[in-house]
N, C-alpha and C positions, 0 to 999 in steps of 0.2 A: 373867189367867185361863188355866189349863192347858188345852191343846187335847185333844180326844178322841182316843183311840187308834182308828185305822181298822182294822176287823176284816173280813177276807174270809172268808166262810163257804163253804168249798169242798165241794160236794156231788156226787160222782160218781154217774152214773145209767146203768145198762144195763137196759133193759126194766123200768122202774119206773112205768109209766103209772098203776097203782093207788094209788101212794103219793104222787106228786108234788103233787097239789092240796092234800091235807090237810097235808102237811109244810110247803109254802109258806105256807099260811094260819096254821099254828102259829107259824112264824118271824115273820111280820108282826104277830102278836098278842102276841108275847112282849115283856115290858118288861125292857130291859137297863139297867144302871147308867148314870149320867150321864157316866161316864168313857169310854164306848165308843160307836162308831158301827158297826153291823153291817150288812154288805151280803151277801146270799146270792148265790153264783155257782154255778149248776148246770153240770156237765160232762156233756153227752150223749155217751156213749161208743159212738156208732154203733148206737143201739138199733134193734131190729127191730120193736118194737111202736109204739104211738102216743105214746111219750114226747115226741118232738120237737114234735108237733102240740099236745100239752097245754101244753108250755112256751110255745109261741107264743100259744096261746089265752089264757093267763093273763098274757101280757106279762111273763114271768119272764126275767131276765137269765141268759143261758147261753152256754157255749162249745160249738160243735157240731163234734165230731171227725169227720173224713172217713173214718177207719178205726178199728176197735176196738183200743184200746191196752191193755185190761185195767185192773184197779184201780190198779196202780202207775203206769202211764202217764197215766191220767186224773187221778189225784191230783197227780202232778208237774206236769201241765199247769196245774192250778189254782194250785199253788205258784209256778210261773214267772210266771203272770199277776199274782198278788198282789204279788210282788217288783217286777215291772215297773211296776205301777200305783201303787207307793208305799204299800202297806198296811203297817201296823206289825205285825200279827198275822194268821196264817192258821189257820183251824180246819177240820179234816177232820171231816165228818159224813156218815154213810151215807145214801144216797138211799132206803132201804127203810123209813124211819120208826122204826128201832130206837132212835135217839138223840133223846130228847125235847129240843126247843129250850129248854124250861124249866130244864134242867140245865146249860146252857151257861155261865151266869154263874159257877158254881162253878169251872169250868175256867179261865175268863178271869181270875178274881181273882188267881191266883198269877202270871200274866203281868203284870197291872196293877201288882202290888206288887213286881215284880222278884224274885220268889222262885224262879223257874224259867225255863229257856229252852224246855223242852218239858213240857207238862202232859197227862197221859193220864187220861181218865175211866175209872174202874175199876168193874166189877160185883162184884168179889170182896173189897173191903175191908170192906164191911158186909154183903155178900151179900143185898142187897135187890133186888126186881124180877126180871126174866127172867135166868136163870142158865145157859142153854144146856144141851145134852145132856151126860150123864155122859162120853161118849166125847170130846167136845170139851173138856170141863173137864180130862180127863186130859192131852190134848195141850197145853193152856194151862199146866198145872203142869210139864209137861216143858220147855216153852220158858222158864218162869221159872227152872228149874234150869240150863238151858243158858246163859242170859244171865248168871246169877250166876257160873257156872263160868268163862266167858270174860272178862267185864269187871267182875265184882264188883258188878253192879247187880241189885237184886231188884225186879222188876216183876210184880205179881200178875196183871195182865190184859194180857199182852204182845200179844195179838191184837186188842185194842180199837182200833177205827177212829175213836174219838171223842177227838181230841187237838188241842191248840193248839201252835203254834210261833211264837216271836218272830222278829224280823228276822234275828238272828244265826243261828238255825237254818234260816231260809228260804234264806239264801245257800248253805248246804250242800246242801239237798235240791234246789235249782234246778240244781246241777251234777250230782248223782247221787241217784237214789231207786230202791230195789229194785222189781222188777216182779212181777206176778202176785199174790203174797201178801206184801206188803211190811212189815207191821207189826212182827213179831218181829225181822226182819233190821234194820229201821231203828233199833232200840234200840242195836244194836252200833255203827251209824254215829254216833249221837248221843254215846254213851259215849266212843268213841275220839276224838271231837273235843272232849272235856271239857265237853260241854254239861250243864247241871244239869237232871235229869229228875225230875219228881215225879208222883205219882198222887193223884187225889182220888176219893172215892166218888161214883158217880152211879147213878141208877136207870134201867135200860134196859128195853125191852119187846120182845116178839116182832115180827118184821118185819110191816109193815102191808099187804103185798101182794107178789106175785111169788114167786120162789124163790131160795134161796141157791145161789151158784156152787160151794160146797163140799158135795157130797153125801157121805153116809155112806161110800160105797165109795171116795171120793177122799181120805178122811182119812189113810190110810197114805201115799199119794203126797204129800199136802200136807206131812206131817211130814218125810218124806224130803227133798223138794225144799227146804223152808225150812231144814232142818238144814244141807244142803250149802251153800246160799247164805249162811247165817249164818257158817259156818266159813270159807268162802272169803273173805268180806268181812273177817272178823277177821284172817286171815292177811295179806291185801293191805294193810290199813291198819296193822296192828301191826308188820309186818316190812319192808314196802316203802315206808313213809312215807305220810303223809296227803296224798292227791292232791287233796282238796277243800279249797279255801282259804276262810278266814273273811273 
């Protein structure tokens, strides 16, 4: 009998006290295929609200960071944990409730069937569910163009934080993972390590509580910083050799 794939569901949380109980309940009540065993692992990124106490009250497994690392550092902490603990797959899921656990099986299926090393849940393949603001969609289209220009990979939802990585990909991100706004930059990392990246359509929703770290007035800064990070990473890996071993 084939053993189940061990899946670590990495959920970074910073001030998500309103979302945690409902999200955890959804995960526990979601039926996954017989081929996987899913374990949620919350990463408390030094929250200032009652997130930690809520995690304790609900006896939820979590990693408590002593300092705020930001989204990139929190997610990489989860990836390192998943690799160290022998998980076959790690899935990144937002802690604000935007990513319904009921959509997770769609993402996992491509990993289970060995069709991809990295699978991204996309809002924009079928354009169902929450689609974000027009300004953010313009930014997402820009990063789609930038990724295509640099590495020849077309990702329609490059800012999506709903994605799964197999063990091959986990070994790379355990060594290096972009900080602050990592998702678009990470696509360059995966592509230049010859990982197979695929998108699947998923239905997302608006955040279930709290507030986004990317305010409207930060959008230009976000695009500028991620563009620089993406180009610098591309240059470093393309021309100075791949420093992250498989």
